[in-house]
C-alpha positions, -999 to 999 in steps of 0.1 A, spaced: -611 -536 271 -587 -537 245 -571 -509 259 -566 -532 289 -552 -559 272 -525 -540 257 -517 -519 284 -511 -551 306 -493 -565 276 -469 -538 277 -461 -534 317 -450 -574 311 -429 -563 284 -404 -546 311 -396 -576 324 -401 -559 364 -383 -586 384 -416 -583 407 -440 -591 379 -478 -580 389 -501 -610 390 -530 -595 370 -549 -630 376 -554 -611 411 -548 -575 406 -577 -554 405 -564 -529 380 -584 -502 359 -573 -477 332 -567 -443 350 -561 -414 325 -530 -395 343 -546 -363 332 -573 -366 343 -609 -364 321 -628 -343 347 -603 -314 345 -601 -286 370 -588 -251 366 -553 -262 376 -548 -290 348 -564 -261 326 -540 -237 331 -511 -266 326 -525 -269 290 -529 -234 285 -492 -227 277 -491 -260 256 -522 -256 226 -513 -248 193 -524 -219 173 -559 -211 174 -564 -243 197 -583 -240 232 -570 -257 263 -602 -278 263 -595 -289 222 -559 -302 237 -573 -316 265 -597 -337 243 -573 -338 217 -544 -358 245 -568 -374 270 -574 -411 256 -542 -412 236 -518 -443 247 -495 -418 265 -520 -404 288 -533 -437 298 -522 -466 325 -534 -493 348 -537 -486 382 -557 -502 415 -557 -469 428 -585 -449 406 -604 -432 436 -576 -424 453 -561 -404 420 -592 -393 408 -586 -355 396 -558 -344 413 -527 -325 403 -501 -346 388 -477 -336 420 -501 -360 442 -503 -386 416 -471 -391 414 -464 -399 450 -489 -424 447 -471 -438 414 -439 -440 433 -449 -470 452 -470 -487 426 -457 -517 415 -463 -511 375 -428 -504 362 -449 -482 339 -461 -463 367 -430 -456 383 -418 -444 352 -446 -416 350 -435 -407 387 -399 -401 371 -416 -374 350 -412 -339 364 -442 -325 355 -475 -336 330 -490 -323 300 -488 -321 262 -446 -331 263 -447 -359 287 -480 -375 272 -463 -373 235 -426 -384 246 -444 -416 267 -467 -422 236 -438 -426 214 -422 -447 239 -451 -473 238 -454 -471 209 -421 -487 199 -426 -511 228 -458 -523 208 -440 -524 173 -415 -548 192 -445 -565 208 -467 -573 175 -447 -566 145 -461 -563 113 -471 -597 92 -445 -600 61 -455 -580 28 -444 -613 8 -451 -648 7 -482 -667 21 -498 -650 52 -507 -668 79 -541 -651 90 -542 -639 128 -555 -664 157 -570 -657 191 -544 -674 221 -555 -700 237 -559 -680 271 -586 -657 253 -603 -684 234 -609 -696 271 -619 -660 284 -642 -660 253 -653 -695 257 -660 -688 296 -684 -659 289 -705 -678 261 -710 -708 286 -726 -681 308 -746 -663 287 -779 -668 297 -806 -683 274 -822 -654 264 -791 -633 255 -772 -627 223 -741 -611 214 -726 -604 180 -686 -608 166 -679 -571 174 -686 -571 212 -669 -605 216 -639 -588 198 -638 -558 225 -641 -581 250 -607 -603 239 -590 -575 228 -588 -588 194 -597 -577 158 -633 -584 145 -623 -606 120 -597 -623 144 -630 -633 163 -649 -639 131 -625 -668 124 -622 -685 151 -657 -689 154 -657 -703 119 -626 -725 128 -643 -741 162 -665 -768 161 -673 -765 199 -680 -730 209 -710 -727 234 -743 -707 226 -729 -708 187 -772 -698 176 -766 -668 197 -736 -653 183 -743 -629 152 -723 -613 131 -740 -579 134 -768 -563 150 -787 -561 114 -781 -604 117 -797 -604 147 -829 -586 134 -832 -604 105 -832 -640 127 -855 -621 150 -832 -618 183 -850 -591 207 -831 -558 210 -835 -565 248 -819 -596 243 -782 -578 232 -756 -585 255 -727 -557 248 -693 -565 259 -695 -549 294 -718 -571 301 -703 -604 289 -669 -586 309 -695 -590 338 -697 -625 335 -661 -637 336 -654 -607 365 -631 -587 344 -627 -550 354 -647 -529 325 -628 -497 322 -649 -469 317 -652 -463 277 -668 -498 275 -685 -488 306 -699 -458 287 -710 -482 258 -731 -503 277 -748 -473 293 -751 -458 258 -773 -495 243 -787 -498 276 -802 -461 278 -807 -468 242 -831 -497 245 -851 -480 274 -858 -450 259 -867 -459 217 -890 -481 202 -871 -516 189 -867 -510 157 -848 -473 163 -830 -494 188 -821 -518 157 -815 -490 129 -793 -470 152 -773 -502 162 -773 -512 128 -755 -480 115 -730 -481 147 -721 -516 131 -713 -506 95 -695 -474 103 -671 -498 125 -673 -521 96 -661 -494 72 -625 -487 97 -646 -458 113 -634 -452 151 -662 -447 181 -658 -428 213 -685 -428 241 -690 -395 259 -695 -389 296 -730 -371 311 -767 -384 316 -774 -387 280 -743 -410 271 -735 -401 238 -722 -420 206 -692 -403 182 -688 -414 150 -651 -403 143 -635 -405 110 -607 -429 126 -597 -441 161 -569 -424 182 -548 -456 164 -550 -435 133 -543 -401 146 -552 -383 179 -564 -352 162 -602 -366 155 -628 -357 133 -665 -366 136 -696 -356 117 -723 -373 136 -732 -377 171 -758 -403 183 -782 -394 219 -801 -429 228 -823 -408 254 -833 -380 233 -834 -398 203 -816 -371 181 -784 -376 155 -766 -342 161 -750 -331 132 -719 -310 147 -708 -278 122 -694 -264 153 -667 -288 157 -657 -288 120 -659 -251 111 -624 -254 137 -608 -282 120 -596 -286 85 -609 -300 61 -645 -286 71 -633 -253 83 -638 -247 43 -675 -232 44 -678 -243 11 -677 -286 20 -698 -279 52 -726 -267 31 -723 -297 9 -722 -318 37 -755 -304 45 -769 -309 15 -765 -340 14 -776 -347 47 -810 -331 39 -811 -355 6 -819 -381 32 -855 -382 38 -870 -369 74 -839 -346 75 -840 -305 74 -809 -289 86 -815 -252 84 -794 -237 59 -780 -210 86 -770 -240 109 -729 -241 97 -716 -230 126 -740 -247 152 -753 -282 161 -785 -290 142 -801 -327 141 -825 -353 132 -847 -378 152 -829 -414 147 -862 -425 133 -844 -417 98 -823 -445 107 -855 -470 97 -860 -483 62 -832 -475 39 -825 -442 63 -797 -455 81 -778 -468 51 -781 -433 35 -773 -416 67 -738 -441 62 -732 -430 24 -734 -394 38 -710 -400 68 -689 -422 48 -683 -393 21 -674 -371 53 -649 -397 62 -633 -398 29 -630 -357 28 -610 -360 63 -587 -387 55 -576 -371 15 -570 -343 40 -551 -364 68 -530 -380 41 -518 -349 25 -509 -333 59 -489 -363 60 
């Protein structure tokens, strides 16, 4: 939902003479280049890849970036059609950003990257960085977002609980900002059922099946839920349905700790909705890196050496071998020595006890190597 709020605010900044009433409009996220690709779309990307990059990899790199996202109430009409058909629909849109997309002669890597740069400039003007000297004023949640948060909490059933992170996703704010708001507000509804994270909820004896993710909270206040948030809700639902409560808590705790360390997350599609632990999110760089993918139905954590082998710095086999040995030092993990170009895994039960902390430490080591490479590149 953070993406929905960002796009909505960017649209409002265009100062249209006939602005859209977002209180009434049922808009949701639209990927102009679609998530479900056709051969015609792949043909467009095939001519725009970097050396040694496939069109599928370029699609994954561009898909969720700011330049490829917009808001619409006509997702079903847009679907995965080619740009020429979407262009006609965008031309009649009430949103300025969609009419700008319609003005593009085609849609592919150049257009997506150019639009991303344009919107990034708008974002920098809307949300300037804090001053680098003098007293710093802590970020605050605006009154409208605070009311939205209060509304969701007031409607939270007595057997449900949530966390600071889920509330942050709901209102499109940083987790630290929500935490500060909760510390300062004296009349927050259901305060006893708001936990810092899932580990704190476990220590307080909260039942895993009572967890209310951001998508559930959004439904309580009548917000449109974009696909990214819905996938996250589905991941947690599948995890709860298919794994033991202690494994559920351990997996949720790993995800919490990863995001607290500024790692990114993306949620896969398909039947077994997966969770990718990204070294960074798209706000840092669109060229993602990840070492672990969590699968809630099968109860497996996959180490994606196959993905790493084509992307620096872990295209270096020595680095991949060191990562394998670090994972194998965690009790219960036994990745084959000959799997440095494959996708071996281990059961989520490994995360029980101190296993989750040890897996996190290995994952953070992976992230540090990736960030070192990223900093050298830039």
